[in-house]
C-alpha positions in Angstrom: 70.8 107.8 140.6 71.8 107.0 137.2 72.2 109.6 134.6 69.5 109.1 131.8 71.3 110.4 128.5 69.5 111.4 125.4 68.6 108.2 123.2 70.0 108.4 119.8 67.0 110.1 118.2 66.8 112.6 120.9 70.7 113.3 120.6 70.3 113.4 116.4 67.2 116.0 117.1 68.9 118.1 119.4 72.0 118.5 117.3 69.9 119.1 114.2 67.9 121.9 116.4 71.2 123.4 117.6 72.5 123.3 113.9 69.7 124.9 113.1 69.7 127.7 115.7 73.1 128.7 114.9 72.9 128.5 111.0 69.4 130.2 110.5 70.2 133.4 112.2 73.4 133.9 110.0 71.6 133.3 106.9 68.7 135.8 108.1 71.6 138.5 109.3 73.3 138.1 105.7 70.3 138.6 104.0 69.2 141.8 105.7 72.9 143.0 106.1 72.7 142.6 102.0 69.5 144.4 101.2 69.3 146.8 104.1 72.5 146.8 106.0 70.5 146.1 109.3 70.7 142.9 111.5 67.9 140.4 112.2 67.4 141.8 115.5 66.9 145.5 114.0 64.4 144.0 111.5 62.5 142.4 114.0 62.0 145.6 115.7 61.1 147.4 112.7 58.6 144.6 111.8 57.0 144.6 115.2 56.3 148.3 114.7 55.3 147.7 111.4 52.4 145.7 112.6 51.1 147.7 115.1 47.9 150.0 114.0 50.0 153.2 115.0 53.2 151.8 114.0 54.4 152.3 117.7 54.7 150.1 120.8 55.8 150.7 124.4 59.5 149.9 124.8 58.4 147.0 127.1 56.1 145.3 124.9 58.4 146.1 122.1 61.0 144.1 123.8 58.8 140.9 124.6 57.7 140.9 121.0 61.4 141.4 119.5 62.6 138.7 122.2 65.3 141.0 123.5 66.0 142.4 126.8 65.3 146.0 127.9 69.1 146.7 127.4 69.7 145.4 124.2 66.2 146.6 122.9 67.5 150.2 123.8 70.5 150.0 122.1 68.9 148.5 118.9 66.3 151.4 119.1 69.5 153.7 119.3 71.0 152.5 116.3 67.5 152.9 114.4 67.1 156.3 115.5 70.4 157.3 114.3 69.3 155.7 111.0 65.9 157.9 111.1 63.9 155.0 111.0 62.5 155.0 114.6 61.7 157.5 117.2 61.3 157.7 121.1 58.3 159.4 122.5 56.8 159.6 126.2 53.6 157.5 126.5 50.6 160.0 126.1 48.2 157.7 128.2 50.4 157.8 131.4 53.5 160.0 130.6 55.6 157.4 132.4 56.3 154.8 129.5 58.4 155.3 126.2 57.3 154.4 122.8 59.2 153.5 120.0 57.7 154.8 116.6 58.4 153.7 113.3 59.1 156.7 111.3 57.8 156.9 107.6 61.4 156.3 106.7 61.3 153.1 108.5 58.1 152.0 107.0 59.7 152.6 103.6 62.6 150.4 104.9 60.0 147.6 106.0 58.1 147.9 103.0 61.4 147.4 100.9 63.3 144.9 102.9 60.1 142.6 103.9 59.8 140.9 100.5 63.3 139.7 100.4 63.1 138.5 104.2 60.0 136.8 103.4 61.8 135.2 100.6 64.9 134.0 102.5 62.7 132.6 105.5 60.7 130.4 102.9 63.7 129.4 101.2 65.7 128.4 104.3 63.0 126.7 106.5 59.9 125.8 104.2 61.5 124.9 100.9 63.1 121.9 102.0 59.8 120.5 103.7 56.4 119.2 102.7 53.3 120.7 103.6 52.9 117.6 106.3 56.4 118.5 107.5 55.6 122.1 108.1 52.4 121.2 109.7 54.1 118.5 112.1 56.9 121.3 112.7 54.7 124.4 113.7 52.8 121.5 116.0 56.2 120.2 117.4 57.3 123.8 118.3 54.1 124.9 119.7 54.6 122.1 122.2 58.2 122.9 123.1 57.0 126.6 123.6 54.2 125.5 125.7 56.3 123.7 127.9 58.9 126.4 128.3 56.3 129.0 129.0 53.0 127.4 130.5 51.9 130.4 131.9 52.0 132.8 128.8 54.2 135.1 130.5 57.3 135.1 128.0 55.4 135.6 124.8 53.2 137.7 123.3 50.5 136.4 121.2 
């Protein structure tokens, strides 16, 4: 069987993707470190909690939404607890699960940091694109996600 290499266009696209995957987290981390002294991973946890009507989520659900392993999420939440931005509670409905709860102080951090984060995302990702390129990028990424997770078990809508 002969090896099928990526063609020139695929290779160029793949390398561009790898570069974006490397540089974008750095840019977003730098903005969040500068504005709040936190990592992008920690910000995503705060944001996912802030989007819940109760400002809380089961740790297992939060791990999926924040795209973190249970172990990494536990460490992230511990750091946020140390800052008084998150607290853990037992789930009231079954007493078995653990909830992460966004505190009032954590909510204030989200409200303060979110506008700068949105600006950083807009500048890094969308500013160089036309509306048509943005639409195509969204469709393209949706197609890749669908291939990677066809049964929708790895993502939360």
